[in-house]
C-alpha positions in Angstrom: -8.6 -58.7 54.4 -8.6 -57.0 51.0 -10.8 -53.9 50.9 -12.4 -53.3 47.5 -11.2 -50.0 45.9 -14.8 -48.8 45.6 -15.8 -49.5 49.2 -14.9 -45.9 50.4 -16.8 -44.2 47.5 -20.3 -42.8 47.8 -23.0 -45.2 46.5 -25.2 -43.8 43.7 -28.8 -43.5 44.7 -30.2 -42.3 41.3 -29.3 -42.2 37.7 -29.6 -39.5 35.1 -31.0 -40.5 31.7 -29.6 -38.1 29.1 -32.4 -38.7 26.5 -32.0 -37.5 23.0 -31.2 -33.8 22.7 -30.7 -30.5 24.6 -32.3 -28.5 21.8 -35.7 -27.3 22.9 -37.3 -27.1 19.4 -36.1 -30.6 18.6 -37.4 -31.9 21.9 -40.9 -30.5 21.1 -40.9 -32.3 17.8 -39.8 -35.6 19.4 -42.3 -35.3 22.2 -45.2 -34.8 19.7 -44.1 -37.6 17.5 -43.5 -40.1 20.3 -46.8 -39.1 22.0 -48.7 -39.8 18.7 -46.9 -43.2 18.4 -47.7 -44.1 22.0 -51.4 -43.3 21.5 -51.5 -45.4 18.3 -49.7 -48.3 20.0 -52.0 -48.4 23.1 -55.3 -47.7 21.2 -54.4 -50.2 18.4 -53.6 -53.0 20.7 -56.6 -52.3 23.0 -58.8 -52.4 19.8 -57.4 -55.9 18.9 -58.0 -57.2 22.4 -61.6 -55.9 22.5 -62.4 -57.2 19.0 -61.3 -60.7 19.9 -63.0 -60.7 23.4 -66.4 -59.5 22.0 -66.5 -61.6 18.8 -67.1 -65.3 19.6 -66.0 -66.5 16.2 -62.5 -65.1 17.0 -62.3 -67.3 20.2 -59.7 -69.6 18.6 -56.1 -70.5 19.6 -54.6 -68.1 17.0 -56.5 -65.1 18.4 -55.9 -66.1 22.0 -52.2 -65.9 21.3 -52.7 -62.6 19.5 -54.6 -61.1 22.5 -51.6 -62.0 24.7 -49.2 -60.5 22.2 -51.3 -57.2 22.1 -51.6 -57.2 25.9 -47.8 -57.6 26.2 -47.2 -54.8 23.7 -49.3 -52.4 25.8 -47.3 -53.0 28.9 -44.0 -53.2 27.1 -44.5 -49.7 25.7 -46.0 -48.3 28.9 -42.8 -49.4 30.7 -40.6 -47.1 28.6 -42.4 -44.4 26.7 -44.1 -42.3 29.5 -40.7 -41.8 31.3 -39.1 -41.0 27.9 -41.8 -38.3 27.3 -41.1 -36.8 30.7 -37.4 -36.7 29.9 -38.0 -35.0 26.6 -40.6 -32.4 27.6 -40.2 -31.8 31.3 -36.5 -32.7 31.7 -37.4 -35.1 34.5 -34.4 -37.2 33.7 -33.5 -38.7 37.0 -34.6 -42.1 38.1 -33.8 -44.0 41.3 -31.5 -47.0 41.2 -34.5 -49.2 42.2 -36.7 -47.7 39.6 -34.0 -48.1 36.9 -33.6 -51.8 37.8 -37.3 -52.3 37.8 -37.6 -50.7 34.3 -34.9 -53.0 33.0 -36.5 -56.1 34.6 -39.9 -55.5 33.0 -38.3 -54.5 29.7 -36.2 -57.6 29.5 -39.0 -59.9 30.7 -41.6 -58.6 28.3 -39.2 -58.6 25.3 -38.2 -62.2 26.1 -41.9 -63.2 26.5 -42.6 -61.8 23.0 -39.9 -64.0 21.5 -41.6 -67.1 23.1 -45.1 -66.0 22.2 -44.0 -65.6 18.5 -42.6 -69.1 18.6 -45.8 -70.5 20.1 -47.8 -68.7 17.4 -45.6 -70.3 14.7 -46.2 -73.7 16.3 -50.0 -73.0 16.1 -49.7 -72.1 12.4 -47.6 -75.3 11.8 -50.3 -77.5 13.3 -53.1 -75.7 11.5 -51.5 -76.1 8.0 -49.4 -79.2 8.3 -51.8 -81.3 10.5 -55.2 -79.7 9.9 -57.2 -82.8 10.7 -55.6 -83.2 14.1 -55.4 -79.5 14.9 -58.6 -79.3 17.0 -57.4 -82.3 19.0 -53.8 -81.1 19.5 -54.3 -77.4 20.0 -56.8 -77.5 22.9 -57.8 -74.7 25.2 -55.8 -76.0 28.2 -52.7 -76.5 26.0 -53.0 -72.9 24.8 -53.3 -71.6 28.4 -50.2 -73.7 29.4 -48.1 -72.5 26.5 -48.9 -68.9 27.2 -48.5 -69.2 31.0 -45.2 -71.0 30.5 -43.9 -68.3 28.2 -44.7 -65.5 30.7 -43.4 -67.5 33.7 -40.1 -68.7 32.1 -39.1 -65.3 30.8 -39.9 -63.4 34.0 -37.9 -66.1 35.9 -34.9 -66.0 33.6 -34.8 -62.2 33.7 -35.0 -62.3 37.5 -31.7 -64.2 37.5 -30.0 -61.4 35.6 -31.8 -58.8 37.7 -30.6 -60.4 41.0 -27.0 -60.2 39.8 -27.4 -56.7 38.5 -28.9 -55.5 41.7 -25.8 -56.7 43.6 -23.5 -54.6 41.6 -22.1 -51.5 43.3 -22.7 -48.1 41.5 -20.4 -45.4 42.8 -20.3 -42.9 40.0 -20.6 -41.5 37.4 -24.4 -41.8 37.3 -25.2 -40.6 33.8 -26.8 -43.1 31.4 -26.5 -41.9 27.8 -29.8 -43.5 26.8 -33.6 -42.9 27.0 -34.3 -45.9 29.2 -32.4 -48.3 31.5 -31.0 -50.9 29.2 -28.5 -53.6 30.4 -25.3 -52.5 28.7 -25.4 -48.8 29.8 -26.1 -50.0 33.4 -23.2 -52.5 33.7 -20.8 -49.9 32.3 -21.6 -47.7 35.3 -20.7 -50.3 37.9 -17.4 -49.9 39.7 -16.6 -53.6 40.0 -16.0 -56.6 37.7 -19.2 -57.4 35.8 -17.9 -60.3 33.7 -20.1 -62.9 35.5 -23.2 -60.8 35.2 -22.6 -60.1 31.5 -21.9 -63.8 30.8 -25.1 -65.0 32.5 -27.1 -62.2 30.9 -25.8 -63.1 27.5 -26.6 -66.8 28.0 -30.2 -66.1 29.2 -30.9 -63.6 26.4 -29.5 -65.9 23.8 -31.7 -68.7 25.1 -34.9 -66.7 24.8 -34.1 -65.2 21.4 -32.1 -67.8 19.4 -34.1 -70.9 20.5 -37.5 -69.3 19.6 -36.0 -68.1 16.3 -34.8 -71.6 15.5 -38.3 -73.0 16.3 -40.0 -70.4 14.2 -37.6 -71.1 11.3 -38.3 -74.9 11.6 -42.0 -74.3 11.7 -42.1 -72.1 8.7 -39.8 -74.5 6.8 -42.4 -77.2 7.3 -45.2 -74.8 6.5 -43.5 -73.8 3.2 -43.0 -77.5 2.3 -46.6 -78.3 3.0 -47.9 -75.3 1.1 -45.8 -76.1 -2.0 -47.4 -79.6 -2.0 -50.9 -78.2 -2.4 -51.8 -78.7 -6.1 -54.0 -75.6 -6.7 -52.8 -72.1 -6.6 -55.9 -71.0 -4.7 -55.3 -73.6 -2.0 -51.7 -72.4 -1.6 -52.8 -68.8 -1.4 -55.4 -69.6 1.2 -53.0 -71.7 3.3 -50.3 -69.1 3.2 -52.7 -66.2 4.0 -53.5 -67.8 7.4 -49.9 -67.2 8.6 -48.9 -64.2 6.5 -49.7 -61.7 9.4 -47.6 -63.7 11.9 -44.7 -64.1 9.5 -44.7 -60.4 8.8 -44.7 -59.7 12.6 -41.8 -62.1 13.1 -39.8 -60.5 10.3 -40.3 -57.0 11.8 -39.5 -58.1 15.3 -36.4 -60.0 14.6 -35.3 -57.5 11.9 -35.3 -54.8 14.5 -33.3 -56.9 16.9 -30.7 -57.6 14.3 -30.6 -53.9 13.3 -30.2 -53.0 17.0 -27.7 -55.5 18.4 -25.8 -56.9 15.3 -25.5 -54.1 12.8 -24.2 -51.3 15.1 -20.6 -51.9 16.1 -19.0 -51.0 19.5 -17.6 -47.8 18.0 -21.0 -46.7 16.6 -22.2 -43.2 17.8 -24.5 -43.4 20.7 -27.2 -41.5 18.8 -27.3 -44.3 16.3 -27.7 -46.8 19.1 -30.6 -44.8 20.5 -32.2 -44.6 17.1 -31.9 -48.4 16.6 -33.4 -48.9 20.1 -36.5 -47.0 19.0 -37.1 -49.8 16.4 -38.1 -52.3 19.0 -39.4 -50.1 21.8 -41.8 -48.1 19.6 -41.9 -49.1 15.9 -42.5 -52.8 16.4 -45.3 -52.4 18.9 -46.9 -49.9 16.6 -46.6 -52.1 13.5 -48.1 -55.2 15.0 -51.7 -53.9 15.2 -51.3 -52.5 11.7 -50.1 -55.8 10.4 -52.9 -57.8 12.0 -55.6 -55.3 11.0 -54.5 -54.8 7.4 -53.7 -58.4 6.5 -56.4 -60.2 8.5 -59.9 -60.7 7.1 -61.3 -62.0 10.4 -60.2 -58.7 12.1 -61.7 -56.8 9.2 -65.0 -58.6 9.6 -65.0 -58.2 13.4 -64.5 -54.5 13.1 -67.2 -54.2 10.4 -69.6 -56.0 12.7 -68.9 -53.7 15.6 -69.5 -50.7 13.3 -72.8 -52.1 12.0 -74.0 -52.4 15.6 -73.3 -48.7 16.0 -74.7 -47.0 12.9 -73.7 -43.6 14.1 -70.1 -44.4 13.3 -70.9 -44.9 9.7 -72.7 -41.6 9.1 
């Protein structure tokens, strides 16, 4: 019987997240900046959820999907940022193996769900612009619920496959993760056995939930663009495109940050650059989405004005 070379080594029970810097003054600045970002993300997304819930004219498929996206962004950020703030300000940089795996699982599942939700929202815009007469018949309430439920279920299930393989890997030292959260690549690098199967399956599942939705989004907007260009009047074209401009901007920001994080940096890039690029999709994207949908959406503007009119004290 062949004994694995790592069998006699002590198993790691916790990891050490190195964070960003050991300079106290810089950590104070980073803590304040990320805390402000976190408050903006949570408050902005909660505001969108409440505006849609309490304004009946926003009870449409588009805003149903937007509520799910905002709800996702809240939990997506809450999974990473609070621990990151503790690492920066209180130097509580240890995390149990189980806690690290759980953080990765929710991070991966929520990020994948966002990809599918963006694809579902693009399909909704495709039906609204390319088949407006059939839209109320095709995009029904039960269909919206099934699309959203399927997005959440499929992504959490697919990530569970990677999670099951990752949890079976032995970790026997070193236990330092040069990152501010438990991402997949830093984790597998700490394993003391062959991780090729885990990496292959993780690559396949992550490609499925990122590339396939991106292709669907691209196809939807190609059809939308063709339909908009066929509209004879400039006013009609502007009105048609304005209904999907917020979503298109959100898709551009989201996939732009993914490309900047995973395609632009090379394997030899400094780890600090990789951490900085990871901030794009863990903090900046969730913060931009409420801004995009509040600045570029007239319905959200009107809903906010109606809420303020009901409370005159806010306008004084």
